[in-house]
N, C-alpha and C positions, 0 to 999 in steps of 0.2 A: 400484271394487268389489274386495274382497279376493280374493286367489288362494289356492289350496290351500297349506297350511303356515302359515296365520295362527295365532299362539299367544296365549293369554290366561292370565295368572297371577293368582291370587286369594291375597292375603296373609292368613294366619291368625295369631292371637295370643291369649294368655289373656284371657278376658272378651269375646271377639268375639261379637256378636249372631248367633245361629244362622241365621235366615232372611236376614240381610244377605248371607251368602255362599252359602247353599244355594240361594236363589232364582236368582242369576246362574249358579251351577253347573248347575242343572237346565236353564236355557235353553240354555246353550252346549254342554253335554254331549248334550242332545237334538238340537240342530242338528248335532252331530258324527255322531250315529247316522243322521241323515237325509242324510248324504253331503257335508256342506260341506267336510270335510277339515281343519277347524280343530282345534287342540289346546288343551285347557283343563286346568290343573293348579293345585294349591295349594302354598303355601310356608309353612312353620311357623317362627314366631319366638317365643321363642329356641330351642324344641325342636320336633320334628315332632309329638309327642303333646302335646295341650293340652286344657284344659277351657274350654268356651265360657261365655257369659254366663248361660245358664239351666241349666248343668250337663251338657250333652252333651259327652262325651269323644270327640275325633276325632284322627286321625293324618293329617298333611299328606302330599301326594305327595312333596315334596322338603324336605330340611332347608334352612334359610336359606343356609348356606354353599355349598350345591350348586345354587343357583337358576339355571335356564336363562334365556337371553334370552327376552323376551316382546315381542310387538307391542302388547299392551294389558295394563295392570296395574290391578287392582281392589283398593282398600283399603276393606274393610267398616267398619262402626261397632260400637257396643256400649260397655259400661261400661269395657272394657279400653283404650279410646282415651284415657281420662283419665290412665292411667299411661304409655301408649305415647308420648304427645305430649311427654314429658319425657325419653325415652331417647335421648340424643344419638348413641350409636353406631348405633342402628337408623335414626334419622332421616338421618344422613349416608350410610349405606349404601343406604337406600331412595331418597334423592335421586339418587345416582349410578346406581342401577338403573333408575329411571324416566326418567332423561335419555336413555336409549338406546331407549325405547319411543315408539311413535307416538300412543298413547292413554293418558291418565291419568284414572282413573275412581275415584269413591268412592260409597259407599252410606252414608246416615245420617251419623253423626258422624265417619266416615272422612274427611269434608271438612276436619276440623280438622287431620288429618295432612297432607293436600295443602296446606292453607294454611300450616302450620308450615314446610314445606320449599320454599315459594315458588311452587307450581304454580297457585295461585288469584289471584296478584297481578294486580290490575286487571281481573279477570274477573267474569262473572255466574255464580252457583251457587245450589244449594239444599241443604237438609239437613233433618234431623228437627226438627219444630217445638219439641219439648221440649228439644232440645240447641242451639238457635240461639245463646244467649248464650255457651256454651262454645266453639262453633265460631268465632263472630265474634271472640273474644278471640285466636284464633290466625290469623285471616284478616281483619285490620282494613281492608285495602284491596280488599275483595271486595263486590260488590253481591249480596245474597241475595234470591231470589225465593221467598217462603215458600208461595205457593199453587200452585207447580208440582211435579208428580211427578218430573220430571227436567229438567235444563237442560244444553244443549250450548253450549260456547263454544270454538270452534276444536277442538283435540284434547283438550279437557277435558270430561268428562261427569260430572255429579254428580246424585245422586237424593235424594229425601226418605227418610223412615225405613222400614226393615224391608221390607214388601211392595213398596214403590216400586222396589226394586232389580230386581224382575222386569220391570216396565214399561220401566225404563231399559235393561235387557239386551236386551229384544225390539226396542227402537228401534235400539240399536247393531248388533244382528244384521242388522236390515233395512237399515241404512246400509251395512254392510260386504258383505252377501251378497244384498241385494235384498229387497223387501217380500214377494215370494212365499215366499221361504225363511223369513222371520219369521212369516208367516201359517201356513205348514205346521208350524212349530215350536210355535206357540201352539195349533194344533189338536191336535197330538200330545200336548201337555201338558194338554189340556182346560182351558185357562186362560181362562175367561170370567167374571170376577168379578161375582157377584151377591150381595152381603152380605145375610144374612137380616134384618138390622136397618137396612138402608139406610146412607147416608153420615152420619157424625156429625162431620165436620170442623168 
């Protein structure tokens, strides 16, 4: 179980899908308010201020050059991953940054980035159904489980698209700080999904 001082970094970039990072942010920042002592922050590439996939403009906690060490690093998805996956400088720096972390995490097509830098090699993972071909192209030696909301394989945790990042984050929180903490966080968020139109998977 994690001790006080556990840190989580969420990587932001132009075209990032909003809920891919806001969902995990909500989970971990709420858990911080409940006394876990964890620290969650965002990193902006290539600038702190950026425009997300659906037009939301945000400013990251830290510039990429000033990134603090983190115990867990989350790479969200979104249309921006199509560009990001070809940015060699970013990929090299992210690979080195993640090598020093204990947990390597993705939401949605962020799995393509983890795949491109080698963290999904020989592992099981999941991603957004609509992005599976794109992600597979960058993680050819990964077994993808398309019907799972999230998949853990050792220190790598991947989730399906958009809202699935919330489920994945609650699982990781429970794994790190105990199920009671995760349940308290879920209760504080009032996160009890009951879609008005049921499931349409």
